[in-house]
SEMAR-118677 format. One record per residue (C-alpha): residue number from 1; x, y, z. Coordinates in Angstrom, 1 decimal, decimal comma. Example, Ala and Ser with C-alpha at 12.3 -4.5 7.8 and 13.67 -1.06 7.14 Angstrom:
% residues 2
{n->1	x->12,3	y->-4,5	z->7,8};
{n->2	x->13,7	y->-1,1	z->7,1};
% end
This chain:
% residues 153
{n->1	x->2,3	y->-15,5	z->12,3};
{n->2	x->0,1	y->-15,6	z->9,1};
{n->3	x->1,8	y->-18,8	z->8,0};
{n->4	x->-0,4	y->-21,9	z->7,6};
{n->5	x->0,2	y->-24,6	z->10,3};
{n->6	x->2,4	y->-27,2	z->9,4};
{n->7	x->0,6	y->-29,9	z->11,3};
{n->8	x->-2,9	y->-28,8	z->9,7};
{n->9	x->-4,1	y->-31,5	z->7,2};
{n->10	x->-5,6	y->-29,8	z->4,2};
{n->11	x->-8,2	y->-31,7	z->2,5};
{n->12	x->-9,1	y->-31,9	z->-1,2};
{n->13	x->-12,2	y->-29,4	z->-1,8};
{n->14	x->-10,6	y->-27,1	z->1,0};
{n->15	x->-11,0	y->-23,2	z->0,3};
{n->16	x->-7,6	y->-21,8	z->0,6};
{n->17	x->-5,9	y->-18,5	z->0,3};
{n->18	x->-2,4	y->-17,7	z->-0,9};
{n->19	x->-0,9	y->-15,7	z->1,4};
{n->20	x->2,5	y->-15,2	z->-0,3};
{n->21	x->1,4	y->-11,5	z->-1,2};
{n->22	x->0,0	y->-10,5	z->1,7};
{n->23	x->2,3	y->-10,9	z->4,4};
{n->24	x->5,4	y->-9,4	z->5,5};
{n->25	x->9,0	y->-11,0	z->5,3};
{n->26	x->8,5	y->-11,9	z->8,9};
{n->27	x->5,1	y->-13,5	z->8,3};
{n->28	x->2,8	y->-11,0	z->9,5};
{n->29	x->-0,5	y->-10,3	z->7,5};
{n->30	x->-0,7	y->-6,7	z->5,7};
{n->31	x->-3,2	y->-5,0	z->3,6};
{n->32	x->-2,2	y->-3,7	z->0,0};
{n->33	x->-4,9	y->-2,0	z->-1,9};
{n->34	x->-3,1	y->-3,0	z->-5,2};
{n->35	x->-2,7	y->-6,8	z->-4,4};
{n->36	x->-5,6	y->-8,9	z->-4,9};
{n->37	x->-5,7	y->-12,0	z->-2,6};
{n->38	x->-6,0	y->-15,4	z->-4,6};
{n->39	x->-8,7	y->-17,7	z->-3,4};
{n->40	x->-9,2	y->-21,2	z->-4,7};
{n->41	x->-9,8	y->-24,9	z->-4,1};
{n->42	x->-7,6	y->-27,7	z->-3,3};
{n->43	x->-7,7	y->-30,1	z->-6,2};
{n->44	x->-4,8	y->-32,5	z->-5,1};
{n->45	x->-2,5	y->-33,2	z->-2,1};
{n->46	x->1,1	y->-34,0	z->-2,6};
{n->47	x->2,9	y->-35,7	z->0,4};
{n->48	x->6,3	y->-36,6	z->1,1};
{n->49	x->6,2	y->-39,5	z->3,5};
{n->50	x->3,9	y->-38,2	z->6,4};
{n->51	x->4,6	y->-34,6	z->5,6};
{n->52	x->2,3	y->-32,3	z->3,7};
{n->53	x->4,6	y->-30,7	z->1,0};
{n->54	x->2,5	y->-29,2	z->-1,5};
{n->55	x->-1,0	y->-29,1	z->-2,8};
{n->56	x->-2,5	y->-28,3	z->-6,2};
{n->57	x->-5,0	y->-25,5	z->-6,4};
{n->58	x->-7,4	y->-24,1	z->-8,7};
{n->59	x->-7,6	y->-20,4	z->-8,4};
{n->60	x->-11,0	y->-19,2	z->-9,0};
{n->61	x->-10,1	y->-15,3	z->-8,9};
{n->62	x->-8,7	y->-15,7	z->-12,2};
{n->63	x->-12,1	y->-16,7	z->-13,8};
{n->64	x->-12,8	y->-13,0	z->-14,4};
{n->65	x->-10,2	y->-13,2	z->-17,0};
{n->66	x->-11,6	y->-16,5	z->-18,5};
{n->67	x->-8,6	y->-18,3	z->-17,1};
{n->68	x->-8,7	y->-21,0	z->-14,8};
{n->69	x->-5,2	y->-21,4	z->-13,2};
{n->70	x->-4,0	y->-24,4	z->-11,5};
{n->71	x->-1,0	y->-24,1	z->-9,4};
{n->72	x->1,1	y->-26,3	z->-7,3};
{n->73	x->1,9	y->-24,5	z->-4,1};
{n->74	x->3,7	y->-25,1	z->-0,7};
{n->75	x->1,2	y->-25,8	z->1,9};
{n->76	x->3,0	y->-23,4	z->4,1};
{n->77	x->2,1	y->-20,4	z->1,8};
{n->78	x->-1,8	y->-21,3	z->2,2};
{n->79	x->-4,3	y->-20,5	z->4,7};
{n->80	x->-8,0	y->-21,5	z->4,9};
{n->81	x->-10,1	y->-18,8	z->3,2};
{n->82	x->-12,4	y->-18,8	z->6,2};
{n->83	x->-9,6	y->-17,8	z->8,4};
{n->84	x->-8,2	y->-15,1	z->6,1};
{n->85	x->-11,2	y->-13,3	z->4,9};
{n->86	x->-11,9	y->-11,8	z->8,5};
{n->87	x->-8,5	y->-11,0	z->9,2};
{n->88	x->-8,2	y->-9,2	z->5,8};
{n->89	x->-11,3	y->-7,3	z->6,2};
{n->90	x->-10,0	y->-6,0	z->9,6};
{n->91	x->-6,9	y->-4,9	z->8,0};
{n->92	x->-8,7	y->-3,3	z->5,3};
{n->93	x->-10,7	y->-1,3	z->7,8};
{n->94	x->-7,6	y->-0,2	z->9,6};
{n->95	x->-6,0	y->0,8	z->6,3};
{n->96	x->-9,2	y->3,0	z->5,5};
{n->97	x->-9,0	y->4,8	z->8,9};
{n->98	x->-5,2	y->5,4	z->8,1};
{n->99	x->-6,1	y->6,7	z->4,6};
{n->100	x->-8,7	y->8,8	z->5,9};
{n->101	x->-6,6	y->10,5	z->8,4};
{n->102	x->-3,6	y->11,1	z->6,1};
{n->103	x->-6,0	y->12,2	z->3,2};
{n->104	x->-7,3	y->15,0	z->5,9};
{n->105	x->-4,1	y->16,1	z->6,6};
{n->106	x->-2,9	y->16,2	z->3,0};
{n->107	x->-6,0	y->18,2	z->1,8};
{n->108	x->-5,2	y->21,1	z->4,6};
{n->109	x->-1,6	y->20,9	z->2,9};
{n->110	x->-2,8	y->20,9	z->-0,3};
{n->111	x->-5,2	y->24,0	z->0,4};
{n->112	x->-2,4	y->25,9	z->2,2};
{n->113	x->-0,1	y->25,4	z->-1,2};
{n->114	x->-2,8	y->26,4	z->-3,5};
{n->115	x->-3,4	y->29,6	z->-1,2};
{n->116	x->0,4	y->30,3	z->-1,3};
{n->117	x->0,4	y->30,1	z->-5,2};
{n->118	x->-2,3	y->32,6	z->-5,4};
{n->119	x->-0,3	y->34,8	z->-3,1};
{n->120	x->2,6	y->34,5	z->-5,4};
{n->121	x->0,7	y->35,0	z->-8,2};
{n->122	x->-0,8	y->38,2	z->-7,2};
{n->123	x->2,6	y->39,3	z->-6,8};
{n->124	x->3,5	y->38,3	z->-10,6};
{n->125	x->5,6	y->35,3	z->-9,6};
{n->126	x->5,3	y->31,6	z->-8,7};
{n->127	x->6,1	y->29,3	z->-5,9};
{n->128	x->9,0	y->27,8	z->-7,7};
{n->129	x->10,6	y->31,2	z->-7,9};
{n->130	x->10,4	y->31,7	z->-4,1};
{n->131	x->13,1	y->29,4	z->-3,0};
{n->132	x->13,5	y->30,6	z->0,6};
{n->133	x->9,9	y->30,4	z->1,0};
{n->134	x->9,5	y->27,0	z->-0,3};
{n->135	x->12,5	y->25,6	z->1,2};
{n->136	x->10,8	y->24,2	z->4,5};
{n->137	x->8,4	y->22,1	z->2,3};
{n->138	x->11,4	y->20,8	z->0,5};
{n->139	x->13,0	y->20,0	z->3,8};
{n->140	x->10,0	y->18,1	z->5,1};
{n->141	x->9,5	y->16,2	z->2,0};
{n->142	x->13,1	y->15,0	z->2,0};
{n->143	x->13,0	y->14,2	z->5,5};
{n->144	x->9,8	y->11,8	z->4,9};
{n->145	x->11,6	y->10,3	z->1,8};
{n->146	x->9,7	y->11,8	z->-0,9};
{n->147	x->11,9	y->12,9	z->-3,7};
{n->148	x->11,3	y->14,3	z->-7,1};
{n->149	x->13,6	y->16,6	z->-9,1};
{n->150	x->10,5	y->18,2	z->-10,8};
{n->151	x->9,7	y->20,0	z->-7,5};
{n->152	x->12,5	y->22,4	z->-7,7};
{n->153	x->12,1	y->23,3	z->-11,5};
% end
């Protein structure tokens, strides 16, 4: 589980990460190439009795926009930066392997489609006019959940 330990005592000045946007609903870390992980410094600790409830964090990622953002956040949504960065690096490396593998297969498919279009063009037609020939492509795309009405136009 990626969630921070409830019994961990954060201190003012600790470098932390917001893990709300880099975890699945079951708490596992994930890499998302479009999601920037927020890192910041704990400015204040807020407790309820002996329980650590929330902390005030100054996020430094937002400084690139000229904004210094402070946010009160539940401690359970934090992880020490020193723990998260190596895990995110490993997940990003795995992601890049996946992307390269998929890209290689789709480049082959793209080349085959381009060649099929050239054959159709040599016969004064287009792939979108050859429904029986293109149907296996539509079936696979539908099977994997890729739907777009413009494909069949």
